[in-house]
C-alpha positions in Angstrom: 21.0 -60.9 -64.0 19.2 -58.0 -62.4 16.0 -56.7 -63.8 15.3 -53.0 -63.8 11.9 -51.6 -63.4 10.6 -49.9 -66.5 8.4 -47.5 -64.5 9.8 -44.2 -63.6 9.2 -42.9 -60.1 6.6 -40.1 -59.9 7.7 -36.9 -58.3 6.4 -36.3 -54.8 3.5 -33.9 -54.4 2.1 -31.9 -51.5 -1.6 -32.3 -51.1 -3.1 -28.9 -50.2 -6.7 -29.8 -49.7 -6.3 -31.3 -46.2 -4.3 -28.3 -45.2 -7.1 -26.0 -46.4 -9.6 -28.0 -44.4 -7.5 -27.7 -41.3 -7.1 -24.0 -41.7 -10.8 -23.5 -42.2 -11.5 -25.5 -39.0 -9.0 -23.4 -37.0 -10.6 -20.2 -38.4 -14.1 -21.3 -37.3 -12.8 -22.4 -33.9 -11.2 -19.1 -33.1 -14.2 -17.1 -34.4 -16.5 -19.0 -32.1 -14.1 -18.8 -29.2 -13.8 -15.1 -29.5 -17.6 -14.7 -29.4 -17.7 -16.8 -26.2 -15.2 -14.5 -24.6 -17.1 -11.3 -25.0 -18.4 -9.8 -21.8 -21.8 -8.2 -21.4 -22.3 -6.5 -18.1 -26.0 -5.7 -18.4 -29.0 -8.1 -18.4 -31.0 -8.6 -21.6 -33.8 -6.1 -21.9 -35.8 -4.8 -24.8 -34.1 -1.5 -25.7 -35.9 1.4 -27.3 -35.1 2.2 -30.9 -33.0 5.2 -32.0 -31.8 6.0 -35.5 -28.7 7.9 -34.2 -27.6 5.2 -31.7 -23.7 5.2 -31.5 -21.8 2.0 -31.3 -20.5 1.2 -27.8 -16.7 0.6 -27.9 -15.7 -0.4 -24.3 -17.9 -2.0 -21.7 -18.5 0.7 -19.1 -20.3 -0.1 -15.8 -23.9 -0.9 -16.6 -27.0 0.0 -14.6 -29.9 -2.2 -15.9 -33.5 -1.4 -15.1 -35.7 -4.3 -16.2 -39.4 -4.3 -17.1 -40.5 -4.8 -13.5 -38.4 -1.8 -12.3 -35.7 -3.9 -10.6 -32.1 -2.4 -10.6 -28.9 -4.3 -11.4 -25.4 -3.0 -11.4 -23.3 -5.2 -13.7 -25.8 -8.1 -13.3 -25.8 -7.8 -9.5 -29.2 -7.0 -8.0 -29.3 -3.6 -6.3 -32.1 -2.0 -4.2 -33.0 1.5 -5.0 -32.0 2.6 -1.5 -28.4 1.4 -2.1 -28.1 2.8 -5.6 -26.1 6.0 -4.7 -23.7 4.2 -2.4 -23.0 1.6 -5.1 -22.5 4.2 -7.8 -20.0 6.1 -5.5 -17.7 3.0 -5.9 -17.5 3.6 -9.7 -17.1 7.3 -9.5 -15.1 8.8 -12.4 -16.2 6.3 -14.9 -18.9 6.6 -17.6 -22.2 4.8 -16.6 -24.3 3.0 -19.2 -28.0 3.0 -18.3 -29.7 0.0 -19.9 -33.4 0.6 -19.2 -36.3 -1.4 -20.7 -38.5 0.6 -23.1 -41.5 0.1 -20.8 -39.9 1.4 -17.6 -41.4 4.7 -16.3 -39.4 7.8 -17.2 -39.4 8.8 -13.5 -37.4 5.8 -12.4 -34.8 6.5 -15.1 -34.5 10.1 -14.0 -34.2 9.0 -10.4 -31.3 6.7 -11.4 -29.7 9.5 -13.4 -30.0 11.9 -10.4 -28.5 9.3 -8.1 -25.6 8.9 -10.5 -25.0 12.7 -10.5 -25.2 12.7 -6.7 -22.6 9.9 -6.6 -20.1 11.9 -8.6 -20.7 10.4 -12.0 -20.9 13.2 -14.6 -20.8 11.1 -17.8 -23.5 8.5 -18.5 -25.4 7.3 -21.5 -28.7 5.5 -22.2 -28.5 2.3 -24.2 -30.7 2.1 -27.3 -30.9 -0.3 -30.2 -30.5 0.9 -33.8 -33.7 0.9 -35.7 -33.2 -0.9 -39.0 
């Protein structure tokens, strides 16, 4: 004599909560990974404020002038005497001048003049948006 179970089998269910946790983890992972892959050519300096500062789309070659008046082209130190020769290598591109707010106006103008002499006709000065 065989006995049959009186309990009926429950239908199988797909648990969705572990899948949501996994997808959230992947989303956060890729967001943080994409932030780590962004490239900044200039060195961090305190930029002057401007209400009409446009957003920068691509990363053009960056000439950084720090508070002490030292020059850097894409994070590489550069003497003022070799500025024009270094800028001739990036001729035809737009140059981003990333100067500290406390740098003398004369040094920024000398760098702009060297850029024009090197054949760079388009350049911009980095500012930060004033909130």
